[in-house]
Every structure is written in structure tokens, then in C-alpha cells.
N, C-alpha and C positions, 0 to 999 in steps of 0.2 A: 618475621625478620629477626626478632631477638633470638628465637630458637636456632635459626641458621647461623647466627653469629656465635652462639655458644658451641655448636658442633664444630665450626671452623676453628675456634680457639682451642678446643680439646684436641683436634688433630695436630695443630701447631705444637701444643705442649707435648704430645706423644712423640713428635719428630725431634724435639729438643732433647728429650730424655732417652732417645734411642729405642723407644718401644714400638712394636708393630701398630699399625693404624687401628686395628680392631681391638687394641688394648685400651683405647681412649675411653674416658668415663662415658657410660651409657651405651657403649658399643656392644656389650655382651653382659648377660645376666650373671650374678654370682654363681648360680648353679652350673651354667655352662663353663665358666672359668674353672671351677673346681674339677669338673669332668675332664677338661683338657689337661690340668695339672696331674691328675691321677693317671692319665694315659702315658705320661713320660716315665719310662723305666730304665733308660740308659743315659749315663752322665759322663762328662769329660772332666778329667783332672786338670785344675788350673794352677795348682802349686807346683814348684819345681820338683819336689819329692814329697809325696803324701804318705804318711804312716797309716798302715792298716792294723787295727788293734783287735785283740781277742774279745773285748767287751766295749760297749758304748761309753767309754770314760777315758780321760787323759791319763789316768793312773794305770790303765790296763796295759799289759805287755804288748809290744809291737811284734806282730807275727809276719809282717811283710811290708813292702813299700811299692808305690806306684809312681811311674814317671809322669811328668807333665804331658798332657795330651792323651793319656791312656783312656780308653772308653770302657766303662764298667756297667754292669747290670745291677740296678737297685733291687734288693730283695725285700727289705722292710725298713721302717723308720722308727727311731726312738728319740724324741726330742730333737736335738740338733744333729743327731747322728744318723747315718745311713748304713745299713748292712749291705755290702756290695760283693759282687763276684767278678773276678778277672781270671779267666783260665782256671787253674787249680787253686788259686788264692781266694779265700772267702773270709771276710771279717768286717769290722766297723771302721768307717772313715767319717771325718767331720764334714757336714754338708756345706760349710763355708767355702770349701775348696773343690766343690763339684758343681758343674753347670750342665743343664740339659744338653745332650748331644745333638748336633745339627740335624742328622738324618735318622737318629734313633736306632742305629745299627752299629755293631762292632765291625770295624774294617779289618779285613784279613790281609796277609802279606801278598804283595804282587809278585811278579815273576822274578824280581831281583831280591826277594826276601825282605822287602821293606814294608813297614806298616804305617798307614796314614795316621797322623795325630796332630792335634791343634797346638800351635806354638803359643807362648804367653801372649795375652791380648796387649796390643800396643797402647790402647787407651781404655783401660777397663772402667766400667761404671759400677757404682754401688747400687745393687738391686737386692732388696730383701735383707737377709742376715749377713751375706758375705759378698766376696768379689766375684762378679760374673762378667763375662764378656764373650763376644763372638769374633772369631778371626778365621782367616783362610787356613786351609790345611796344608801341611807339607810333610814329606816322609822323614822319619827318624830311623836311625840304624838300630834295629832290634829284631830278634827272632823269638823272643819269649812270648808265651801265649798272652795276647791282649795287652802287651807292654808291661806285664806284671814284673816287678823287681822283688826277688825273694831273698830272704836272709838265710844263709846256711853256714856250715862249719866244715873245716878240712878234716878228712878222715885218715890222712897218712902223714908221715914225717918227711921233712925236706922235700915237699912236693914242688915240682918246678912250675913256675908261672912263665908262659911263653908269649911272644908278640903276636902269635896267630894260632888258629885252631889246628895244630898238628905238631908232630915231633921234629919237623924240618925247620920250624921257626926258632929264632934266637930265644935264649932264656933271659927273662927280665928279672927274676928273683926267685925266692923260695918261701913257702909257707909250711907251718907245722901243724900237727894234729890239734884240733880244737880251735884254731884261728877262725874268727868270724869273717864272712865275706858277703857281699851283695852280688847275686847272680843277675846280670842285666841282659844277657843274650845267650844264645846257644847256636851251635853249628855241628851237626853230626853228633859225635860222642864227646864234644868239648863245650865247656861253659866259659863265657866271658865274665870276669869277676872284677870287683873293686873292693879294696880293704879300707878300713877306717884310717890307716896311715897314708893312703893315697896310692898304694901299689895297684896297678890295673894290668890285666892281661888275660890269658886263656889257660884253663886248667882242664885236664881230662875229667870228664863227668863222674867217673867212678870214684874220684877222690873228694867229692862234695856230697854232703848229706844235709837234708833239711826236712822239717816236718811238712806234711801235706794235710789238707783238710781231711779229717777223719782219724788222724793219728792221735793217741791219747795225749792230752796236755797236762801240765803241772809237774809235780815232783814225785811221781809214783815210785821211782827207783831210788830217790835220795835216801841214804842211810841204810838201804837194804843190803844184806850180805848175800852175795851170790857165789856159790862154789862152782868153778869151771874145771872140768875134768878132761884134759886131752888124752884120749885113749892110747894104750900101748906105751912104747918108749923103751929106751935102752936097747937090749938085744932082741926085743920083741918088736919087729917092724910092722906087725899087723898085715893087712893086705898089701900086695905088691902089684902095681899097675901092669897090665898085660901089654900095653902099647909103649909106654915111656919108662917103665920100671920105677914108677913113683912109689916111695914108701908111705904107707898110710900114716905112720907115727909122725912123719914130718909135716904132712898136711894138717893132722889133728892139732899139733902144737902151734903152727903158724896161724891157723884159724882161731884157735882158743886165745892166743895173744891179741889178735885183732878184736875179738869179742871182749876181752878184758878192757881194752881201751875204750870201746864203745860204751860199756857199762859205766866206767869211771867218768866219762864225759857227762853221763846222766846222774852222777852223784852216788852211784853204788860203790860198795866196798867189795872187792873181788878176792876170793881165796882160790889159789891154784893148787890142784893135786900134784901137778908137776910143772916146772917152768924151764926145763932144759931137756935136750935130746937124750942125754945119757941116763936120766932118771927113769925108774921103772917101779913105781909103787904097786903093790899087789892090789887085787880087787877089794879085799877086805880093808887094806890100809886106806884106800880111797874113800870107802864108806866111813871109816873112823875119822878121817880128816873132816868130812862133812859134819859128823856128829859133834866134833869138838869146836867147829867154827861158830856155832850159834847162828847158822845161816838161815836164810829164808827160802832158798831154792837151790837145786843142783842140776847142772847141765853137763852131760857127757858128750863130747864131740868125737865122731867117727866118720869114716868113709867105708863104703860097702864093697861086697864082691858077690858074684853069682856065676854059675856055670852056663847060664843063658846070656842073652844080650840085654838083660834088664837094665833099666835106666831110671834116674830120678832120685828123689829125696824121700826118706821115711822117718817118721817121728814116733818113738815108742814110749809107752807108759806101762807101769805095772798095776798100781792101785787105781781103780776107777774113781774112788772118792778123793784120794790125796793127789794123784798125779795127772789124771786125765784132763782137768780144766787147764793146767799149765801146758800140757801137750797140745790141746786144741788152740790155745792162744798163739803159741809159737808156730804151729803148723799154718795157721791162718796167715801170718806174716811171711813165712817162707813161700807160701803159694802165691801171695800177691806181690812179692818183692821184685819180680822181674829178674830173677837170677839166671834164667836161661835153661834151667832144668825144671821139669814138672814135679810137683809134690804129689806123692802117692798116698797122702792122708796120714791118719794116726792109727797105730796098731798096738795091741797088747804085746809086751815083750818080757820074757822071763830072764832078764839079765841081772846078775848079782848086784851091780852098782846101783840099780834102781829098786830091785826087789828088797834089799836089806837096808835101804836108806830111810832115815826118819824124816827127811825133808821132802817136800814136793819135788819130784825128780823126773827127768826125761833123758832119753838117750837118742841122739840124732845121727842118722846116716845121711850124709850130705851129697851123695852121688856114688856111682859104681865105678871103681877103678878098673874093673874088668870090661867096661864099655869105653871104646876109644874116645867118643865125643865127651862123655862124662869126665874121663880122666884129663883130657886136654883142657877142658874148661876149669876143672877143680884145681889145676896147677897154677892158674892165674890169680894174682893178688886181687884183681877186680872182682872175681867171683867170691873169693873168701871175704872181702870187705862187704859185699852185698849180703852174704849169708850172715856175717856177724851183726850187721845192722838189723837185719830182719829178726834175728834171735833176740836182740836187745829190745826191739819194738814189741815183740811178743811178750817178753817178760814185763815190760812197761804196761802193756794192755792187761795182762793177768793181774798185776798188783792193783791197777786202777779199778778193775772190776771187783777185786776183793774188798777194796776200801768202800766202794759203793754199797756193798752188802752189809757193812758194819755201821 
């Protein structure tokens, strides 16, 4: 009789606390409870916006954000921190703001492009270390992978922010290169963004850059001196496109200037061998500029030509010991950067500006102007921005690997 009374009392206590009946004292052994806890690998975000950090510490840099209701996969645990993954975003989040997901699965977008997510609990209960609760699900407007909110920066100047995902929508405002934004949704080639100042709207995806899991972190380029060499110039047009009559010298310079800004955003000091269309330093003068710069690397920008229908990107080095590691790092990023043109790998090249150079040096051919598709793509700022960003990431990867060896 007494035993029956205790069991009934335990069940009543479980009901008051909002616990499942089998969580009552004596209902399950500690071993089975630990097994059930270990089986939970997916969690729901309960905070309005949850910071995802690079390390399990409040002082670690924020590498992304998650919206309330986002369902994440738990990868590992360190004290009060969980290492979680949501789409392309992987990092550390405080466990106080994560609760076990109802069904243990990430919900995908429905036919309207909406993803199910849990709203804030109307009457949360304190369970364990943090706030936990269970609530019915409702759709929230987002098309980012698993509700991940990513922090990025603007890659262009006077970039238009529009009321919708397309050029037919009204302009809400403008952002400039380096401005930080939170990317909260996507549609086609457009990102929905918010700024710290409160500006919200849509920006063409080509004008937003952000780190992804696997990109080198830290300040590998900070303080590095990079010599950027836009090939040809002045009365030397270089290759002339066979479809649109594009001058190679013009593309070289515009791409190099975009690369300059990408590198400066990462803290590098950039020395240009030429900065205007009418300038035409000789090949030896370019090498001498590099020697005087006290630089750490030399990158020569070109576009290619061929008598065949050749297509794609080529990365050249001269010295296997001095140049090849840099070429490999940059080519890796060009190949993985989604530029729209295939990388044809790295090759030995007997070019004056890299053969006579005292710095680690590469010469890049970023597409064939004798190929109609290559030329059409290379003329777009979106392609040149993507190429510039890939080159910058390659340089960052190269210097990060050099620092690891020392």
C-alpha cells in the first residue's frame, strides 16, 4: 500500500514539473537514462538569436548566428558548450539555449520554401542548466540551410539593397565594400540581409562574401605585403576577345583592383605594378617593383588566348620550391570557388615576371577570351569578384600553412 502511494506521488510530481511519466523517480535506471540522453543528437535553438563561436568560450569570435527554432546537429560536447552543425555552419554554441529536438530530425523546406521551426516557449520551465521548453511548431520565412544565419561582408561599392530578390524591386538603400551583414535567407541568386544599423532587404549574392567551414581562420594575411600585377596596359592591349572585342588589359586591371580590395579587407598591404589603364611598366620594371616592395608574394593577373576552343583557368609557377606551394593554394581555391569556369590545374611557366622574381610568384590566366563563353563570363563583375575572392583565400591558405610549419 505504501509502495503504491509512493509511485502515485511520484507520477503526480512528474506531472507538476512537466516531465514525462517515465521520468518519475524509480521509473528508469540511471544507466538507461544516460543511454537515452546520449541518443539525442539534434537540438532546437531557444534563444532569439544564438551566437555560434569558433571555440567553446564566450571570448571566442562569433562565426555565425542561428535563429530561434533552428534545428542543429550536435557533434560533440565540452563543458557547457555543444559543437553543432547547421548546413554549412559549424561551431560552438552554449547548451543553455539548446533543447532536444521534438522528432530528432532536421525539417526541410516545404513546397512554399518554408522551414518548420519551434517558436519561443510560452511558459518555459527551468530544467538542468538552462531554459528548456516544448512548443508546437510553426513555419518561419527562411530559405537558408537549416535556418542558419551567417555573417558576411559586402564585396562591392554602392551596392543596392532592394525590397525583393530581383532588379525589378525598389531600392531600399546602399551598402559599401566591407560593410557587415547577416544573411538570413536566399532565393535564387539573391540574399536577404540585415545590417547592424537596421537596414534590411535583398542583395545580389555575388556581392556578399563570408567564410565557410574549412576556410582558413585568423589573420594570416594581416600585415603581409602582396604585389598585384595587372598584365599589359597602355598601348599593349594583350589578348582581344574574339566575340565581344574585350581588351585583356582592361579585365586584368579591373580584376586586380577587386583583388586589391579583397586583400585589404583581410589586413594585407597591396602594391600595384600599375593602377591605371594608360600605365605600361615593362616586364623588368614589374619585377623591380616587387623587389623594392619588401613583399611576401607576387600575383600576376591575365586572361588567355588560344587557336582552339580551349576554356578554363590556368595557374603558372616557375620555381618548384619557391612558387609551386603558392600556386597550389591559389589553384585549390579557384577550382573550388564556383566561378563557372573549370580550373585546368597548375603548370610550369617560363614567364619573365615569375622567372626573375625574388618573391613567391604566380601568373594566373583566368579564362580564354578566344572562347565565347569564357569571354562572356569574364566580362561580368560577378565573375571577377569571385575570382578575386578565390585568389585572396588561396593567399590566406598559403600563409596559414607557412605559419604552421614555423
